[in-house]
C-alpha positions as CSV (number, residue, x, y, z in Angstrom):
1,M,-17.2,19.2,-8.5
2,N,-13.8,20.4,-9.4
3,I,-11.0,18.8,-7.5
4,S,-8.6,21.5,-6.4
5,E,-5.4,21.7,-4.3
6,A,-7.3,23.4,-1.5
7,L,-10.1,20.7,-1.5
8,I,-7.6,17.9,-1.4
9,E,-5.7,19.5,1.5
10,K,-9.1,20.0,3.2
11,Y,-9.9,16.4,2.7
12,H,-6.6,15.3,4.2
13,H,-7.3,17.2,7.4
14,G,-10.8,15.7,7.7
15,L,-12.6,19.0,7.1
16,C,-14.6,18.2,4.0
17,S,-18.4,17.9,4.0
18,R,-19.9,14.6,3.1
19,E,-20.5,15.7,-0.4
20,E,-16.9,17.0,-0.8
21,A,-15.4,13.8,0.7
22,E,-17.5,11.6,-1.6
23,A,-16.4,13.7,-4.7
24,I,-12.8,13.3,-3.8
25,E,-13.0,9.6,-3.1
26,K,-14.9,9.1,-6.4
27,W,-12.1,11.0,-8.2
28,L,-9.4,8.9,-6.5
29,E,-11.2,5.7,-7.5
30,D,-12.1,6.7,-11.0
31,G,-10.0,4.9,-13.7
32,D,-10.5,7.9,-16.1
33,E,-7.8,10.6,-15.9
34,Q,-9.2,13.9,-14.6
35,Q,-7.3,17.1,-14.5
36,L,-6.3,18.3,-11.0
37,E,-6.5,22.1,-10.8
38,L,-3.0,23.4,-10.0
39,P,-1.2,26.7,-10.6
40,E,0.3,26.7,-14.1
41,H,3.8,27.3,-13.0
42,I,4.1,24.1,-10.9
43,P,6.1,21.4,-12.8
44,V,3.9,18.6,-11.7
45,E,5.9,15.6,-13.0
46,E,9.2,16.9,-11.8
47,I,7.9,17.7,-8.3
48,K,6.2,14.3,-8.1
49,M,9.5,12.6,-8.7
50,D,11.1,14.9,-6.1
51,V,8.5,13.9,-3.5
52,W,9.1,10.2,-4.3
53,K,12.8,10.6,-3.9
54,D,12.2,12.4,-0.5
55,L,10.1,9.4,0.6
56,Q,12.5,6.7,-0.4
57,P,15.1,7.3,2.4
58,Q,12.4,6.2,4.8
59,F,12.6,2.7,3.4
60,N,15.3,0.1,4.2
61,I,16.9,-0.5,0.8
62,S,17.8,-4.2,0.1
63,T,18.5,-4.0,-3.6
64,P,18.7,-1.1,-6.2
65,S,15.3,-1.9,-7.6
66,S,13.5,-3.3,-4.5
67,K,13.1,-2.1,-1.0
68,S,11.8,-3.9,2.2
69,V,10.6,-2.2,5.3
70,F,8.9,-2.9,8.6
71,W,6.7,0.2,8.4
72,K,7.3,2.9,11.0
73,Y,5.4,6.2,10.6
74,T,7.9,9.1,10.3
75,G,5.9,11.9,8.8
76,M,4.3,10.2,5.8
77,A,1.0,11.9,6.3
78,A,2.6,15.3,6.1
79,A,4.4,14.3,2.9
80,A,1.2,12.9,1.6
81,V,-0.4,16.3,1.6
82,I,2.3,17.4,-0.9
83,I,1.7,14.3,-3.0
84,F,-2.0,14.9,-3.2
85,M,-1.6,18.5,-4.0
86,L,1.0,18.0,-6.7
87,G,-0.4,15.1,-8.6
88,G,-3.4,13.0,-8.0
89,S,-2.2,10.3,-10.4
90,F,0.7,9.6,-8.1
91,L,-1.6,7.9,-5.6
92,K,-4.8,7.9,-7.6
93,N,-6.7,4.7,-7.0
94,I,-4.1,3.3,-4.6
95,S,-5.6,-0.2,-4.9
96,G,-4.3,-0.1,-8.5
97,A,-0.8,0.5,-7.1
98,F,-0.8,-2.8,-5.3
99,T,1.2,-5.1,-7.7
100,T,-1.1,-7.5,-9.4
101,P,0.2,-11.1,-10.1
102,P,1.0,-12.5,-13.5
103,S,-1.4,-15.0,-15.1
104,G,-1.4,-18.2,-13.0
105,A,0.4,-16.8,-10.1
106,L,-2.6,-17.2,-7.8
107,A,-3.3,-20.8,-8.7
108,R,-2.4,-21.7,-5.1
109,V,-5.1,-19.4,-3.7
110,T,-8.6,-20.9,-3.5
111,S,-10.5,-18.4,-1.4
112,V,-10.3,-14.8,-0.1
113,S,-9.0,-16.0,3.2
114,D,-6.9,-18.9,4.6
115,Q,-6.1,-20.5,7.9
116,T,-2.8,-22.2,8.6
117,E,-1.3,-23.7,11.7
118,A,0.7,-20.5,12.3
119,L,-1.2,-17.7,10.4
120,K,-4.6,-16.4,9.6
121,I,-4.4,-14.8,6.1
122,E,-6.9,-12.5,4.3
123,F,-6.4,-11.4,0.7
124,G,-7.1,-8.0,-0.8
125,R,-8.5,-7.6,-4.3
126,E,-6.5,-9.4,-7.0
127,S,-4.1,-10.6,-4.2
128,G,-3.0,-13.9,-2.9
129,A,-0.5,-15.6,-0.6
130,S,1.0,-19.0,0.1
131,Y,2.6,-19.9,3.5
132,S,5.4,-22.4,4.1
133,Q,5.2,-23.7,7.6
134,E,8.6,-25.4,7.2
135,D,10.4,-22.2,6.1
136,K,8.2,-19.7,7.9
137,M,7.9,-17.9,4.7
138,L,4.9,-16.0,3.3
139,D,4.8,-15.7,-0.5
140,F,2.4,-13.0,-1.5
141,C,1.3,-10.6,-4.2
142,G,-0.8,-7.4,-3.8
143,V,-2.0,-6.7,-0.3
144,V,-2.7,-9.3,2.5
145,K,-3.7,-9.1,6.1
146,I,-2.1,-11.6,8.4
147,T,-2.4,-12.5,12.1
148,P,0.2,-14.9,13.5
149,K,-0.9,-17.2,16.2
150,E,2.4,-16.9,18.2
151,N,5.6,-14.9,18.3
152,M,7.8,-15.9,15.4
153,K,10.3,-14.8,12.8
154,L,8.5,-14.5,9.5
155,S,10.1,-14.0,6.0
156,F,8.1,-12.1,3.4
157,T,8.6,-12.8,-0.3
158,S,6.9,-11.5,-3.5
159,F,6.0,-13.7,-6.4
160,C,4.3,-11.0,-8.5
161,D,6.9,-10.9,-11.2
162,G,7.2,-14.6,-11.3
163,N,10.5,-14.6,-9.5
164,R,10.7,-15.2,-5.8
165,E,12.4,-12.3,-4.0
166,T,13.3,-13.0,-0.4
167,I,12.8,-10.3,2.2
168,K,14.7,-10.4,5.4
169,E,13.0,-11.9,8.5
170,I,10.7,-9.8,10.7
171,D,9.8,-10.5,14.3
172,V,6.0,-10.6,14.5
173,K,3.9,-11.0,17.6
174,G,1.2,-13.6,18.1
175,G,-2.3,-12.1,18.0
176,T,-1.2,-8.9,16.3
177,T,-2.6,-8.1,12.9
178,Y,-0.3,-6.9,10.1
179,F,-0.7,-5.7,6.5
180,A,1.8,-6.7,3.9
181,M,1.8,-4.7,0.7
182,D,3.6,-5.0,-2.6
183,L,3.6,-1.5,-4.2
184,K,4.9,-0.4,-7.5
185,H,6.1,3.0,-8.7
186,Q,7.6,3.1,-12.2
187,N,10.7,0.8,-12.0
188,S,10.7,0.7,-8.2
189,S,9.2,-1.9,-5.9
190,E,8.2,-1.4,-2.3
191,L,7.5,-4.4,0.0
192,I,5.9,-3.0,3.1
193,V,4.8,-4.7,6.3
194,M,3.0,-2.7,9.0
195,D,1.1,-3.2,12.2
196,K,-2.7,-2.7,11.8
197,N,-2.7,-0.2,14.7
198,M,-0.7,2.2,12.5
199,V,-3.2,2.3,9.7
200,G,-4.7,5.5,11.1
201,E,-1.4,7.3,10.5
202,L,-1.4,6.5,6.7
203,P,-2.6,9.0,4.1
204,P,-6.4,8.9,3.8
205,I,-6.5,7.3,0.4
206,V,-4.4,4.3,1.6
207,Q,-6.6,4.0,4.7
208,N,-9.7,4.1,2.5
209,S,-8.4,1.4,0.3
210,L,-7.6,-0.9,3.2
211,I,-10.9,-0.2,4.8
212,A,-12.7,-0.9,1.6
213,Q,-10.9,-4.2,1.0
214,F,-10.8,-5.5,4.6
215,G,-13.6,-3.7,6.4
216,I,-11.2,-2.6,9.2
């Protein structure tokens, strides 16, 4: 089945048949490059970069090359339609966009989930985390699901590139589940923390990846 602009937009709005949805999801998860059918006059790479620039102001920028944000949905789904239409490779296989750790970075992680005095932590594919009770700091790489046991200020850091990068503290609520994601796009890095209840507002491919990894 050919993946076209119209079919992707139809999928985004939940109007695809089961066969169409399965074809699109297979295309999104396929590691092999497949051509998305677009009008010839559309400058795909240029527009993809324009879309990325349009999305960046929604993040709270902490450094020129790295942003941190406590995710608040502000029209991402609408922008995602444009992203899907103008270049499947931009979000193609979103699980591959989660930053993977360097060799040895996950030596501290011994299972797919962990239980500390303060947090319950579950790890996505090729992801891991380490929590410091003393510093109330979560080192992670990839994508993790966390549930704090009480209200607290929690710092998020990334150790994917081998260098700890501290993210400002976030107030989290006990019993509420959050996702922390370390995303890469070219030379930019996005560290995102979002409430599980907001997953339904994410673009379908991101939702599907989280559902596949965590069974939510």
